[in-house]
N, C-alpha and C positions, 0 to 999 in steps of 0.2 A: 443784812449793806447795805450802804448806797455809791451806789458809783458818781463820781464826775470829771470833765475832761476844759480840764483849764485849756487856755490858748498857746503858749507856749513853744517858747524858737528858738534856736539853740545861737552862742555864741559864738565865734574860732578866734583864738586868741596868738600870741604870741610866746614862745615857750619858757615856760622856770626859772626862777631867777638858782643857779649851779654857784654853791662854793665848792669844786673844786679841790679835788684831794695828790693830784699829782697827774700831772703832766700830757699824758695820754687825757682821762677830764678836761684838761683846759681846750683843748681841738673837738674836743665833741661832748652833746650829756648825755648818760647812761639813759638817759627818760626828759622825752620833750613833749610841753601840755603840747595838745594834736584838737583839743574841743572844750567847751565849756557847756556844760546844760542844765540852765535854767531848771531850778524841779517847781516850780511856780508855787503859794506861801504854802513852808515849812515849815515851821515849828519849830525849835526848843533840836534831840539829841539826834543823830542819823542814825541808825547800829545795822547792822546787813545785811553782804547784798550776794543776787544769786541771779545766774542767766539761764534764761531760754531760746539757744542759737538758733532753730529752728527759722523763729517767730524773729529775734536781731532784738529781745526783749530782756533788760536788766530787772529784777522787781528789785525795790532797795526801801531795808522798814525804818519808817519813818516814827520811831518809838516816842516824841515829842508832839506831832502831829495826829497818835492815834491809824496811821494809815501806812497802804504802803503804794508806792507810787513806780506806775508800766511803763519805763521809758522806751520806746525804738533808738535802739542805740546806732543804726541805719540814715534814717531822714535826723534822728536829733529830737528830733520829744519825748515829752509829755505825753505818752495814746491817754491812757485815765488814772485816778484815783482811788484804789480801795478802802473804804474806811467803817466807823468801828470797831477799832481788834482794843482792846488795850494792855497801850506799851507792845508794841509786836518787835521782837530783838529780831527769830532766826528767820529765814530764812534759805527753802531749796525747794533746787526744781528735778520733777522727778518728767525723763527722756518717754519715758515708754511709757506709759498709762497719762501724762500730758497732766502731773499735777504739779502743784504747789501748795509746798505747807509751811503756812505763818503757825510759829510759836510764839504764844504772848504772855510776858510775865505777869501783867498783870489778874490777866483769872487764871493765865497756867492754864490755858490751853493751847490746841494744838490743831490749828482750823484748815481746809483745804479746800482747794478751789482748782477747777479743770475744762482743760478743754480751750478755744480759742478766745473765746467770748467770759473765760474767768470765771465756772456755774459757781457758787458754793456748791460741796461736794462732801459737807460731815464738818463734824468735832469732836474729837480726842484729848477726853478731859486730863493731863497729867497731876499739879499739882504748883505749887508756888512760882513763881521765877522758873518758865520756864524759856531758856534762852538759845544755844547753839544750836543745831539742827545736819545733821549728816550724813549718804546716804548708800549703803552694799550695795547698788546698783547690781550684783553680780550673784549677790542672796538676800535682795529683796526684801527688805529690813533697812528704817530710819531709824537714826537715834539720836533723843532729845532729854541734855541736859536740862535739869531743872530741880528746885527744890534743895536739902541744904548737905544734895551727897548723891546726890541719884542719875543713871543714863538710862534712861526709856528705853522697847525694843519695841520698834514696830514691829505690824505684819504688812510689807506695799500693794498685795495683791487682795491682802483681808483688809485693810485699810485700817484696823486696831491691832492696840495696843499688848502686844502677848507676854509681857515679861519688864523688871526692872536690876537696872546689878545698884547696888548698890557701894559708894567710894564714900572719903572718911572726911567730906565738906564739899558744896557746890561744884562741879565742876563747870571749868570758863571751855577756849578751847581745845575740844581734842580731832585725834589725825588716826585715819583711818589705814592702816597702812595696805599694798599693793598684792604681798609675797604673801601674805603669812595671814591669820588670824588679830593680831594684835589693836585695841586701843591705847591708843598710844591719851594720855590726859594730866590734862593743868589743873594742880588743887592748890587753887594759890595758901587758902584758909588755913590748909594741915601743914603748907612749905614744901611739896610737894609737886612728880608728876606718875600717877599711877597706872601700872599697869592691868589691863581690859582685857580679856580671852574667851571673842567672838563666838568659840564653837562652843563653852561653857555658863560665856556670860555672868561671871566672875573677875572676882578679883585677880591678881600673880603677882602681884608685884610693885614696891612704890621704893621712888627713885625718890629720897627728900634734894631739897633743891643747898639744904646750909645758908649760910651767911646771904645767901641770894634771892627775895622776898616779890613778888605781885608776880604770879610770873599768869599774864591772860595771851598773845599771840601765840602757834604753837606753827613751825611745819617740818613733814620728813621731809629732808632730802633723802631717797631713793637709787639716787649714783653712790654716791659714798656711805650709805645706811647711818645716817643721822640725824635726831631731833634736833631741829635751832628752836629757839624758845627764849621770846624777850619779856623781858624780867623789867620795872620800875623801879627795884627798891636795893641795891643804882641802876639804872639804864643801861643795859644791856643787852647783847646779843648773846645767848652761848647757845655751844651745840656740843652737846652727848650723843657716844654712840648709844645704837639704840639697841646693842645684843645687849649690853651692859650693864649702860645704864652710869659710866663713868664720863665727872667732865673733859670734854679736853680742848674746851676752849672758852675762854669771855670775853668780850668786842666791845665796849664804849656804845653806842650809840644814844640818836635822840628821846628823849625825853616822852613819859606819855605812849608807850608804842600798846600799836593797839591788835597791831594786822602786821604776816611775817607769809613771806613767798618766795617756791623758788622758782627761779627761772632754769627750767635744763639746757634751753637754747644757747641762753649766755652765760652758761655759771653762776646768774647773781641773783642774791638776795635780793628784797627790793623790804623793809617795814617803812609801813606810815602809825604815824607818831602825832598824839595832841599836843604836844608842842608847836606843832608847823613846819613838821619839815617833815618828809621819805627819805630818809637813807636807800644805799645800796653800797650791800659788798658784793668781796669777791672772795670767794672760798682761797688761801693761802694752803697749798699742802694740808694739816690738821685746824688749821687755822684762817678767819676771815676775818680781811682789813675794810674795815670802811674804805670809800673808792669816790664814796659825791656824795655830798648829801642836799634837797634839795627842797629851797624853799615853798613851803605851801602855805596852812588857815591855820590859824588857831581851834584847836578841838577839831578840825579833820585829820582822823585816828583809822575812820571805819573804810577800808579797801576792796579792791579784790581784783587777781591776777586769773585773765584770758592765756590761753597757751593758744587757744585754737584763732582767739581772735587777734594774738599778742599786741596783747592791750592791758597794761594796768587803769583801773576805775576807783576814782578815789570820790565819799561822799563828803561833802562838805557843807554842817548846818552854815544856817542868817546867822553871817555877824558883821562886823565893821567894816570886813571887805564888799559885804554887798547879802543878796539873799541864797539863800537852801543850793550849792547846781553839781551835778557833774560832771566832777574833770579828768579829761581823759585821758592820758600817759600815751608815748610809743617809747616804744624802746629803742637804743640806738642810733635816737637824732637831734637831728635841729642842734644849732649853735647856740650859745650863750648867751644872756642875754643882752650883755654887753656885747653883743658883737650885732 
């Protein structure tokens, strides 16, 4: 591992461009840009994000660069950069053991880094295309999607793989329910959502997505007991009943959706899209309606919403708009860009 410490400064900017969808949105934007934090020389695609709240650090999987950026979101600077990864994709941070997990698609590894210095703490070999990482802090398990259809199970205390859960195709985004033992998994190549039981490590159900294709982002609306899924063909936000798998609604969204989050405080849904927008939705009984569309940058589709910080972070790759950066959005903020 090589560590670099680039001299990077933060740039504060005005609010994002908003395309209001109703009268309320004309008065205030549901999201406004609070800052843009330059990531330094980062080329290519930027992937998943993770937070270390205690140290105010956000980890950025810089896939095209083969690096992981460590951003101090309080000082709005890049503290350091971990390197020598082969397509880093998934990142997750465990507070209890002070451990950062990095899954790399190129070599199929899950590498561990520990403590304030992020000292190398081991490597777990998984398989091709190691991708999304999710932590079950209560049961001390980590789950990593990889290969042609596998969720690897990691013992977070022993820091070793203890099993695999077989799926029908490569898993994309997946989410762990809070009050039960299920994992909901997007399996786009199988045109389905897979349901896994954590207690038995078995596939227990499959929900076909019928005419909807390319289901990548997913979030759980725990308050309404719904599974929210972003599809790319066509571009829609779909809501499924978590108990039955019944499709409750589908609402047109921005193109190339890649992340979706539920803001329980406001009852809002945020979806980030590679088309260059964030769509904001609000629940309307059994359906969801789009209330705002916020312009970002082409290809900026990876995001992370933190309820603890009350902020939405968007990873923006280098392009026509400028170098790679982390855009920080504040909910319920700001006037429109033309005011």
